[in-house]
N, C-alpha and C positions, 0 to 999 in steps of 0.2 A: 746819672741822676737826671740830666738834661733831657736825655733819649727817651726815659720814662716817662717825663711830663708830658712831653709831645705826644707819644704814643695814646696816653688817658685824653690829652683834649682831642685828638683826631677821632677817638673812639667815641668820646661824648657828642661829638660834632657830626658824627655818621648817625647814632642812635636818635639825635634830638631832629636831622633832616629825616628819616625814615619817618620817626612819628607824626612830623608834621605833613609828611607826603602820602599820597593815598590816591585811588583810582577814581576820578572825578567826571572824566567824557568818554564816550568811543565815536569815532567817526569813520565815515563809509565813502567810498568813491570808486568809479571805474574809468578805465583807460580810453575807452571808444564808446560813442554813441552818436547816431545810431550804429548798428552791427547787422553784418548781412548774416544770412540764415546758414547753418553750420559751422559758423566762424566763433572763435571762443574770445571771451573779454576774461579781462582781469580785475576782481573786486578786491579792493585794499581795505583792512579793516585796521585802525590804531586805535591802543589804547593806552593812555598816558600814564602806566603804571605797569609793573612787570608782575604777570598774572601766568597762570597754568595755560598751557597751549590748549587744554581741552575746556577750558573754562568758555569759549566760544560755541555755543550751538549753532552750527549749520543745516539741521534739519529743513528749516522752512524754505531754503532755496531749491529743494528737490522738486516743487510742486512746477515750477517753471523752467528750471535748469537742470542740466546734468553735471555733477560736480567732477571735473576732471581729477584735479590733484590741487593739494594745500601746502604751502609753504610757511614756517611760522621761524620769525626772529625776534631776537629781544636784543637793546641797546641801553645801555648805562653811561651816563656822563656827568662828571662833575665841576662845577665853574664856581671860583670863588666860595669854595665847601658849602655850593647849593647843587645837590644830586638831583637829577633829571630820570627819569626810567620810560622807556615805550616799548610794547609789544606790537609787532607787527604781522598781520594774517596777509597773504597773497593767495587768492582761490580764484582758481581757473574755472569757469562757467562756459556752459554750451547750452544755447537756448534750444527749448523743446519744438519751441512753435513759433510762427511767424505773428508779426503785430506787435501792439503795445503790451509790455511784460513789466511788471515791478518786483524790484529786489526787496523784500521785507525788511523792516528792522531788525537787527540783531542783538540779542541780548548777552552782556558779560556784567556778570554780578550786580544783576537790577540794572544797571545803565546801558540805553538802546542807542543803536546809530539810526539815522536818517533813512526812509524809504528813498527808492532811487527808481523812477521810470526809464525803461529801456525801450527802445524803438528796433525790432527787428525787421529789415526787409529781404526783399528776393534780391538774388544777385542778376546784376544787369537792368534792376528798376530804374525809374525815372528818379526815386528818391536816394539812390546809391551815388554818393560824391565820387568814389574810387573804385576800382578794382580791387579784388581778393589777393591779398599777397601770398597766400596759401589756400589751395583747394584742392577737393580729392573728387575725380570722377570714375564712377563705377559702371560697368556693361557686362550682362549676360548673355553667352552665345544663344540662349533660348530661356523664352519666361514659362513656356508649357512642355514638359516633357514628361517621360515615364518613370515610374519606380526603376531604380537602379540604371537609368540612363545619365551618362556623364555628360555634365555642362560645364564650361568653363566661364571664369569671372574674372574679368580683367579690370586691375585697379591702375589708375593713373594719378601720381601725387605731383601736382605742379607746385613749384617753389619759385618766387619772384623775388626774393629777399635773401640777405646773405644769412646762412644757415649755421648755427655753432654745433649744435646735435639735434639728432631727432630719431624717433623708431615709430614704425608702424604696427597695431594689434593686428591678430587675424581674425578674418571676418566668422560668423557664428550663424549656423542655421540649425535648427532643431531638426532631429532625426537623419543627420548626414554626415557623411565622411568628406574631409575638407583635406587637398593635399596642397603644396605649392610645388608649382611646376616649373623646371628650370632655374634660371638666377634672373635677377632684375636687370632691367635693361635702363639704360638712362640715354636720353637725346635732350636735345635744344628745342623750343618752339616758340611761336609768337601766338597769342591769344587776345583778340580785340587789341592789339597794338602795342601790348606788353611780353616781354620776352620771359620766359621761365624755362627753367631747368626741370625736367619731366621724368620720373621715373617710375617704370612700368613693371608692376607685378602680376602673373598669371597664376590662377587655383584652378585645381580641378575637383570639382562638386558632384560627389554622387547621393543623392537621395536615396533612403532606404525605406520612409513610409509614404504613403500617397496622402494628399490631401492639398491645401493652399496654406504656403509659408511666407512669413516675412526674413529677409535676409538682412543681418546686420553687416553692413560693410567696415571694413578697419578704419580705426581713429590713429591720427597722428598725433604724436606729443612730442614736442621738444623746445629748444631756445633759439630764439632769432637775435641778430645784433641789431640795436636801436642806436639811434641818436641821443649821447646825454646830454640833459638841461645844463648841466655844469661845466660843460667843457666846450670847446671850440677848435676849430682848424682840422688838422689831421687826426685828433685825439678825438672827435665827438662821437665815432661809434665806439664808445668803451663800454656801453652797458647792453645787459641782456635782458629778453622779455620771454617769459612761458608762453607757449603758445599749444592749442590744441584745435585740430581742425577733424570734423566728424562728415564722413560721406553720406549720400542718401541711402535710405533703406529702398530695398528692391523688393517685388512679389513675386513669388514663382509657384507655379501651379504644377503639381506632380501627380500623374494620373497612375491608375493600379493597373495590373497586367490584365490583357485583355481576356474576355471570358472564351474566346475562340481560339487561344494560343494552346496549341497541345503539349502541355506541361507535363512531363512525366521524367522517370528514370534516363530514358533516352535523350530526352531534349529539356535541357537547361533553358533558362529565360534570358536572352541575349536581346537587347535592345539596342541598334546599331543604325546609323545612316548608309554605312556599305560595308558589306563581308565577303570577303572571296576566297577562295582557295588555291593554290598555285602548286605543281610539283616540277621536281628536277630528278635527272637521272645520272648516275655515274657509273660504269662508264657509259658514254652516249650512245647505245645500240640498241637495236632490236632484239638481237639474240645474246645470249650469255653461255658459258659456259658452268660445266658441274666443278663444285668446291670454289671457285672463286666469289667473293663476295661482291655483292651489287650494292649500291647506297641509293636509296630513294630519300629525297628531302622534300618534304612537304611544308610550305607556308602560309599562315591564315593570317591575314589582314583584316582590320576592323577600324571603322572611322566611329568617334564617339564611344570605345570602351577602354578603360584602364588595362593594362597588363595584367594585374590580378584577375580580371573578369574574364580574361581570354580561356575558352573551355581546354581539356586536353584532347590530342588528336590521337585515336585509336586506330590502329593498322591491322586487320585479321588476314591471315595467311592460309592457305589449303596445306592438306597434308603432303608432306615431303620437302615444303619449303620454311626454314624457321627464321624467325625475324628479330632481329635484336636493335632495341630502340635507345638511341641517344638519348643524354638531357637535355630538354628543350631551351632555346634561348630566347629571351622575350626582350624587346626594347619599345620604346614612344618617342614621338617626335610631336611636337607641335608646328602644325601648318595652315595658316590663315583661321587663326583661333578656333581650330578643330584638333582632338587629339588623335594620332594616327597611332595604333598599337600593332605590331607583330611578333608573331609566335613561328619559329623555325626548327622543325624537328627532323633529325635525321634516323632512318630506320637501315639497316645491315640485312639484306636478305641473303640467305646461301642455300642452294638446291643441293639435295643429296643423291638424286639421280636425274637423267636427263627427262625431258619432256616438255608438255605446255601446263602452265600454271595459270589459273584465272584469279586475279586479286579483287576481291568485292570492292564495291564504291565506297568511297568516305563521304557523309553527309552529316553537316552541321547547320541546326535549324535555328533561324534567328528572325526578330520582328524588326522590320523596317520601318523607321520612325519619320521618313518622309512620305511616304506612301502608304503607312497604316496598316500594313498587310504583312502575314507569315509568309516568309521564304525559306528556302535551302541552299546553301553552298555546297554544290557535290563535284567530287573528283570520279569521275565514272569508273564502271568495272574495266579492267584491263589484263589482258593475255600477254603472257612474255613466254618466250621459247628459250629453254634451256638446253644445248647440245652436250654431247660427252667431250670431255677435256683429254685432247691428244698426249698433253703435258704430264697427267697425272698417272702414278704407278698403277701398272696393270697386274692382277693377279686373277687367273682363269684357269679353271679346273680343265678346261677344254684342251689344253697344252699337252695333257699326257694320253698317250695314245691306248684308246680302249682294247685295242686288240692285243698287243702287248702286254697290258697289264693283264689282260686274262690267260694269256699264256703262263705269265709267272704264277698267277693266284690259282691256276687250275691245277690238280694232280694230273699226272700222266698215268691214264688208268685207260688200258684200250678197251677194257670191258665196257665201260660208260660212255665211249664215243664213237662215232662212226666215221671212218676214216676209209679212204679208197684203198684197194688193195694194191701193194707195191712190191714188185719182184726183188727181193734182197739181190744185192750187188754184193759178191763173195770175191775178196781181194785175197789171193794166195800168197804171192810173194812180199808184198807190202802192209802186212796186217797191222804194224806199227801206227800206221796212219788213224785206226779207230781210237786209239788212245789221243791221239793229238786234237782230233774233233771235238771228243768228249771233253777235254780239258777247256778247249776253247769256249765251248756251251756253257760249262759251269761257270768258268770267269764271267762271261756276259752276263748271265742270271744274277750273279752275285750284284754285278757294277748295277745293273738295272733295280735291284731291290734298293741299294743305296740311294740311288738318285730319287725316287721314290717317295723313301722314307724323309730326305731332304726339302723336298718339295711340299710335303705333307706339313712339316715343321714350319715353311715358309708361309704357308695359307693359314696356319693356326695364329701366327704372328701377326698376319694383317687379314682379319677376316672380311667377308663380304658374301654375302649370302646370293646376291644377283649377279655375280662374274662381273661387275662392272667397277670402275677406277674407284678405290677406296678413299675417303675424306679425311685427312689429317686435321683433327680440331686444332692442335697447338699449331699448324701450319696456316689454316685459316686465321686464326685469333692473329697471329704473327703479321700475316699480309694486312688487315684489318687495322691493327696498330700503325704500321706505316702510311696507310691510307690516310688516316686521322691525323699524321705528323706526332703520335702520341711517344716519344723518346722513350721516355720511363717504360711505359708497357710494353714496348719492342726490345728494351732491353732483357726485362724479365722473363721473356718468351723464347729468349734465343735457344737457353742451354735446353727446356723440354721439347723444343722443335728439333734439336739436333740428335736427341735420345731417340725420338721417334723413327730416325731414319736409321738406327743402328740395327744389325741383325740379332737375334737372339743369343750368340754365342760370344759377344762383345760385351763388356761392362759398361753401365751408363755413366755418363760424365756428370760430376755435382757440381763444377766449378765453370765459369766463364773463360778462363784461361785455357783450361783443358779442352773446350769446345773448340777454341781458335787454334790451337795445337792440331787437334784432330782433323779439323777442316781443310787446315793448311792453303789456303786461299788468300793472295796478298791484296786482292779488293776487298774480301771480307774484313780481313784484320784492319784494312786501313777506314772501312767505314765503322767498326765496331770502337776505333779509338776515336773517330767523329762524335759518336754517340755520346761516348764516356765524358769527352771535353767538353760537350754542351750541357752536360748534366751535373758535372763535378768541377768545371774550370771557374777560373774566375770571373769572365765574361759571360757565365752562362746566363745570366739575367737579362742580358741585352740581345744575346745571339737567338735565331729563331731556327729549328731542326726542320728538313723536309726528308720525309721517310722516301720518297720514291728511288734513290739511289740503291738503298738498302732493300727495297722491295726487289728489283730487278735483279739485285746478285742471290737472295735467297731463293727467288723463281728458277734462276739458272742452277743452283745447287740442289736444290729439291727434285727437279728434272733428272739432272745426271745422278743423284746419289751420292751416297758418301763411300768412297773407294779408300780402305784401311789397310793396313799393312799386318798380313797373317802372321807374320813373325813376331810382331811387338807387342806387348802386354802393356795394359794401363793399369797403374796401382795408385792408391789414394796415399798421398804423403802424410805421416802420423803428425807432424809439426803443427 
């Protein structure tokens, strides 16, 4: 019963206090005056009652200020059954202009706060009592560029107070792509006698439209530690203050593509400070051999262009020379506020026959943004000499004696041939020698016919119309995989390569183990184990494989050929 009475008295007191208490005043204050340009101030608005957060209309502030963020809190206290409530708004404002500005009265349910005059001064002016605790500096690598010409924006955030948290927004430019380059760099520096922690960030900006634009630099938003008015000693820095800092706006003039630039299907628009082409050859020689892959590496270097803007490198080749391009590698580095991009392209060339080949020149058109002139980067026309490969297998019809072949295929008809008259030799006592000579002649003819048939089958298995060294595609691909250190591709080509060396009367291998058993070479077997360990071993991700050893072994085996046991047969295990 006592508890019920107590609850009723408390409820009655609460209802009476609520009925007697209502919103009566709205006050406003700022934390700093005067304020420096691009530096934020905190406007605090307090209502002496519990009201909704949306009851405060902040739209009148937008005329002279940027409203960065707003925080709302409510507090209720009861002392001697007397209840008091307050609602507090903390509004971070950034002045739009310099000079004398006014924070207008703000309305909450018909109650207005007082107006506040704010003086905004320039950093470093005579009226500034102290330096800024936090400020942003921004710089463009160039304020006058061409469309699609890359320009770098360097942002430096100077922090001279203890920072609890903070973040930077992204810069904004109409009609442009913006991308951060690299990671933030942090250093210490002294500006006008005050030490700052400097955080540097770089952006790559590529304008896609011509005209004059205004670049909005990033805005810093965070909380800093401030000295509490209610504490002292080592606990004096127990409170935080919201801070927003805005960098200066920058102007950028973007020029259109010049009218005298030959823009067509062969020439793309490439504005750059410097663009070069460079080539390398492997092996490093002036003469090459038939069937051996030749690697030509072309490197394109450009200053002031992003990786995505680098054009495709196209290499044409004459008849008789096949070109196999690899996937291009691109990377970019920032050097002295200039972005340097590179594209590296490898081309594998294989000649089908000996001779001299003329490689056409490679030309890339670009616009020099320093001299404002059209230029071309050129790799000049080049002639390479390809010689016969003495290590390649030879198949030539010239090995057959045409006279002997004619004797075999031509019927023995005395009426159709003109032969000198020879007096017959009559052997009376040893006439059995005639049959011996006849038997020997027949045996020789049959052996020669069998030899010609076997030779024809060999030529059919390895056709070559020119009578030069035949080119084995599997062998060339295997050598190229070894030179590129591509273990997986090299292992997959072992079986096709070995099958290409087998003669027509021997069954082809279908497994790697059968190939290793057929070749029966200890060095080859050891190297195959190394490749498999690299691909499937526990430490395969850490190790790197070099194909030079396997390349030497397959070249030796390919030159010597496969010596198989004629008495042995190869069968496929059905299990």
